[in-house]
N, C-alpha and C positions, 0 to 999 in steps of 0.2 A: 138685216132686218131693214124692211122698208114700208114707211107708216103713209098712211094718207093723211090728210090734215085733222082728222077727227080726233079729238080728246078722247071719247069713249074707245076708239080703237088703242090709242096709245097705253090708256089704262087697262085695258084687258091684255095688252101685250106685257105690261108691266107685272100683271097679277101672275101670268103664264109663267114668265121667268122665275118669279120668287117659287111658284110652287116647284120648279125644277130643283130648286136647291133647298125646299123645305123652309123658308123663310116665314116667320111669323107676320102678319098682315100688319102689326103694329111698327114695324119698321120701313114700311112702305110710306109713299107720299098721298095723302089724299087727292082728289081729281076736283079742281076747281071749288075748293072748299077751304080758302086761306083762312077764315074764322076759325076752325077747329084747332088752329095751332100746329106747330111741327112742320114738316116739308108737305108742299102743295105742289101740283103740275097744273098749268091752266093754258089756254092759248091767248096770244094777243089779241087786241080787239078787232083786227083785220083778219085774225085766223092763220098768220103766215108765219108766226114763232111759237114755238114752245117756251114756256117759262117755268123752271124749277125754282122756287122762293122756300124760304125757312123762316116763320113766323112765331115768336115767342112775346107774351105779354103786350101784345099790340104792335110791337116791332116787325116789320118785315125786311129781310134781306134778300136781294138777288143773288141765286146762285149762279145760274145760267140761264141766258135767253138765246135761243138759236132757231133758225129755220130746220136744222139739222135734228130731226128727232132721235137718230141714234146717238148723237153726242150728249143729248138731253139724259137719254137711258141710261148711258154709261156713267155720266156722272151722279145720277140717282142711286144706281147700285154699287158706285164705289163708296158713295156715304152711307148706304145701308149696309153695307157688309163691314165698313169700318165700325159703325155703331153696334153691329151684331157679334163680331169677331171676338171681340173679350169674354162674352157670355159663353160663347163655344169653348174658347181656349182655356177659360178658367172653370169649366164645368158648370157655368150658371150659378156660381157662388159669390155673388156681390159681398165686398167687404163693407161691412157698416162704418159710416165715417168716424165714429168715436174710437173703431177698434184699429184706425189706419197709424196712428202715431206708435203704437206699440210694434208695429209691424216694420217701421223704418228701419232700414240697417244702419250699423252704428258707425259705418266708415264711408268713405266716398267710393273708395274702389268698390265695395259691395253694393251701394246706390247704383255706380255706373253698371255695374253687372246685371243688375236688377232691371234698370230701365232697357238696356240693349236687350236683354232677353225678352222682357214683356213684348217689345216691339216687334223683334223676331217671329214669337209665338203668334201673336195676333195678326201681323203681317201676312204669315204663312196660310192662316185660315182663311184670311181676305182674300188672297192670292188664289187659293184653292175654289173657293166659292165662286170668285169671278170667273177663273178658267172654266168651270162648268156652264156657264154661259156663254163666253165668247174668250177664246184664247188670247185674240188681241188685247181685250180688256184686261187680262191676266199679265200680259208683257208690260203694258203700260205702268200696271200699278206696281209690278215688281220694281221697275226702274224707278218710280216715285220713293217707294218703300226703302229702296237700297240709299237714296239721297238722304230720306229721312233718318235711317241709322246712322249714316255718316254725320249728320248734324247733330246727334245725339251723342257720338262719340267726341265730338269736337268741343261741345259744351264742357264735357267732364275732362278733355286733356288740355285745357287752357291753362 
C-alpha cells in the first residue's frame, strides 16, 4: 500500500481494509476529529506525517507519528483487531462486571490456564484478521503475541 499525503485517501483505505474483514466502524479511528474521543488519525500541520492518537476525557496520547502511512495503518489495525478479537473469540458475550468475581478460578493453576487460554484464543483471532489484510502484519503480531504469552507464563511461574 502506498498513500499520498491525503488524509481522506488514508481514511478511505482504512475503511476499505475494515470492510475486507467485516470490522464494525466503531473500532476504527476517526479522521481528524480528536474531540470525538477514542482513536483519531490526522496529518501533522506540515502534512508530512500521519499521527494516530487516542483520547479519553480530554487526555490525548500519541500512539504513533510517522511519515510512513503503512506503519500508521498497521498500528491502527493492530489496535483495532486487539480490541475486536475478544468479542469475536467469546461470541460477543461480554461478562457483566458484577459477574466477574463468581467466574474467577479457585486456584492459581486454573487462573494461569485461563489467562494463557484467553490470550491464545484472542491472539489467534487477531492474527487471522491481520493476515487477511497483510501477511507481514500477521507475522509481526504473532511474534508480539508469543512474547506476551511468555510474559503471562512468567508472571505465574514466579
